[in-house]
N, C-alpha and C positions, 0 to 999 in steps of 0.2 A: 503496500500500500502504498508504504515511504516512498519508493522507486519510482512510482508512476505520480506523485504526487511532484515528483524533483522533474521529470520529464516534461510533465504538463506544463510548470514554471517556465522552465528553458524555451521551451515551444512560444511561450508568452511574450516574454525577453524578445527570441526570435524576431515576429513581426512588429514590434512595438517600440524599440530603440531608435529616435534619432537623435539629433542635436540644431539646435536653432541658431548658434552663430557661425556658420561655417558658409564660405562663399557660395554666391548662388543657390544657398537653401533659404528658402522663406517657407519656414513648416514650423507647425509650436512643438515643442517637446513633450511627448506623449506616453513615456515609459511609465512602468507600473512597478511599485516599489516589491523586484522578483529575486529569483535565485540570479540572475545577473542584469543589472541594473544598469543605469546609462554611465558613461564617462562622466567624472566630474574633473575639472581644473584645477589641473593643483598651479598652486599661486594664481598669478596675474595673464587674463588670456588676450592673445593679441591675436590682432584683424589683419584681414588685408592676404599678401604674398607671406606665407607660412608654412611650417614641414611640423606636424601636428604627432607626437607621440604618446601613446599610449600603454597603461603597466594595467595589467589584470593580475589579477590572485588567482591559483591553483592549488587545493589542497590548504586552503584555511578554513577551517571552520567559523561559524560565526563569533566566536568569542576568540580566534585570532588573527580576524580582521585588523587588529591596530595596530599588531606588530606587522602586516602586508603593506598598513599605510606608512608606518618607519620606513620601512623597505623602500618605497615609493621615492620616499623625499631621498634617501640616499641612493636611490638610482639614477635619480633625476640630476643630483648633483657630480657624482661620477661620470655624468655625459658631459656634462657644464663646462669638468675641471679642465676639460682637454681642449684649446684648442686645434680646429678652428669653429667648435662650439660657444664656445667662449665668447667669441668676438660678436657672435652670431645669436646669441641669443635672445634678442626683440625677433628675432623672427622663427624663433622654436615655442612649441607648445605641449606642455606636461598633460596628460590626462589620467584620470587614476579609474577604474571600474573593481570595485569592491563586491565580485563575485565569490558568495562563501560556499565551501564546500560540505556535506553532510559528513565527510569522513575527512579524518587531517592526516597529510601526506598524501604521495603520488604513488602509482602501482609500477609494478615490473612485469616484463613477459619474457617469457622463454624462447628463444631463437635460436636456430639450427643454420649452418653454415659451412661450408668449404673452407673458408679463410680458418675458423677457431674453435668449430663444431659447436655444440649444443652448451650453452649459457645461459644464465638467468631461470629463475621460478617465475611461474603465472603468480598474480596476488591480485585483489580484488581492489576495488575504493567507488565513493561517489562523486566524482568532482566536476564541476561546469567543463572543462575541455578534454579532461580523459586522455591527459597525459601520461605516459610509463617512459621507465628508463629500458636501458640494454635495447635499443634499436639497434636495427640489423646485427646483432651481434655484441655490440661494444657498450659495454657497462655507463659509461659517462652520457652517451649520445642519448639525449630524451626527442620524443616524436608524439605527436598525435595522429588520431584517427581524419581518413580522407572528410568524413561527414564534420566534424569540427573544426577542423580547416577551411570548408565552403563555410560552415557557420562565423567566423570569421572575417571572412568577404563578407556577408551579406550586411552583418552589424556595422562595420567599420571603417569599408570600401570607400562609403561617400564621405569621409573623413580625409583622403587624399587630397591633396592642393597642387602645386609643382607635379609634381608625379606620384607620389606613393602616400602612405599613409602606415606609420612604423609598429606595430605592437610586440611587446615583449612582456608576457607570459612569465610570473614570476612561480617558482614551485616551492611549493613548504616542504622544500629537504635539505639534506646537511651532508647529503655525497656533492660528490664533485661532476654535475650533471649540468649540460645545457646542450643548444644547438640553434644552427641561426639557418634561413633562406636566403638568398642573394637577390637583389631585386626583380621584380618582371619573372623569378624563377620562382614554381611550383614544383614539390616532390609527383604528386598524384595527377597532373596535367589534366586537371576537373574542369578548371576556371581559364576562360576566356580574358585576355586582356584582364591579369590581377593586379590591384588596386591598393591590396596590404602585404606589404614585408614583416614577415612574422619573423620572433626571436624566441625562445624559450632558456630559463636558466634557474640552477638552484639558490636559495636561499645563503645556502652553506653554511659560510662563517658570521653571516651578515656585516661586515667588515668590507679588510683589505681585498681577499680572493673573491668576495660578490661583487664589490665594485672592478674588478678584473675582467668577471666574467660578462658582466653587462660592456664594459667596452673594447673588451674582443669582439663579443660576440654584434655588437652594434657596427663593429666595424665589417661585417658580413655583409647585415641589410642594409644598412645604409650605405657605407664605402664602396658594396658590391669587391670587397677584397678578398686575397684568398689567406689560408691558414701556412706561416713560413716555420711550423717546425714539422721534425723527422718521426714519421711513426709508422712502424710496416704492418702495424695490423690494422689500424686505420686505415691504412693505404690498398690495402686488401678488402676492406670490407664495403670502402666509400667509392672504390673501384667496382662497382657492382651498381652503383648508383651514377648515373652518366648525366644526372641533374646538376648534381653534387661535383663531381669531379668531370668537366667537360674536357676536350682535349688539350684544348687551349687555353691557357690560368691568365687571372687579372692580371690586373695593369701595375700591381705591386711585385710580382712574378717576373723575372726574366729567363729566356732558357740558353743564357748565355751571361759572359762576364763581361760587365763592360769595362769596370776596373776597382779592382779591390773590395768588391762584393763578396759577398760568403756563399759558398755553396751549401747546398739541400735544403731541403723548403717543400712545400704541397705534398707530404708524408714521405716524400722521397731525401735519399740520402744525399744521391748526382744527378744531372740533368738539370737542376732549377737553381736560380739564383738569389737571393733576397739582400738587399740594402747595408740591414744593418744586423751586424751580433745577435741581438736579442731586440724584441721590440714587444708590442700592444699586440701584435699579430701574431709572436710568437708565443711566449712563455714569460717575460717582466710582468709580474704580479705586481709591480708598485710604480709603474711607468704612468705617467698622463702623457706622455707625447708620441705624438708621431715623427716619423723617420720622414725626411722628406720629400720622398717622393709619396709616400702614404699619405701626408698630410694635402701637397696637391692635388690628391684624387680624392680625396672628399671636402677640401674648398670646389671641385665642380662639380662633385654630386650638393653640395648644398644650395650651388646655383641652381641644378636641376630642380632642386625639391623646394625650393622657396619661391622658384618662378609660377608667375600667374599664366595658365593656358586657358 
């Protein structure tokens, strides 16, 4: 019975959530007090040519939502502490969706692959986004079901301004878990012309590593940049997902050494070069600085993201 009520509330929210402060949207907000409430602004709402970033709660019960609110503030500041986001703060809106779960935490799945055999166990949870760990047999990789990804698009696609809206699901887990889409790319290929670019991160320590996960994954979903670390297990598993690991690398990775770059990137020891020995897109957990080429990429992405079309 409880699960039935939960699904009904999700459906109600699915069809009722709108925002009345977005460009070219002369609509009245009609959200109900449901399991997935409408986004609320964090701080001052900017108008005009802006990029909208939306934090969503996953695995936080009603009693735990205050913790999610604190984490949303931390995540917002983690982004704003980096250039060029710091200088563009007047063109960025941050929203929060206090979506409570019936159970605390997220689930995991069992997965069998040729890369590392069978890993993980199947566990249950009742959460609004059905986030799970051990995606494609990588314990740290988070995923969500195709229908839930479609729901993100329906609820928040109209928050896109220059190009996309950027959703960041914060999962109530102390594991080192995360995942991200690239702008305009969705793994299930069920969405034509997607307007949402999504990230999922665990709260981890609610401090420095959490901030790093936010910055690193946002480097994927907003900056459209590749990973710069080496990981043979990930190279095998992600190689099975061409949507995530296409043949052509992103702009922060080169297939040659222009001069004094470092070999080893994109999960491979050889064949790819990165500008810095360590960076946000590798595993510099305490950095708030992009490398020069990363910064130039994000600056251009900002120009696209806050442009009015």
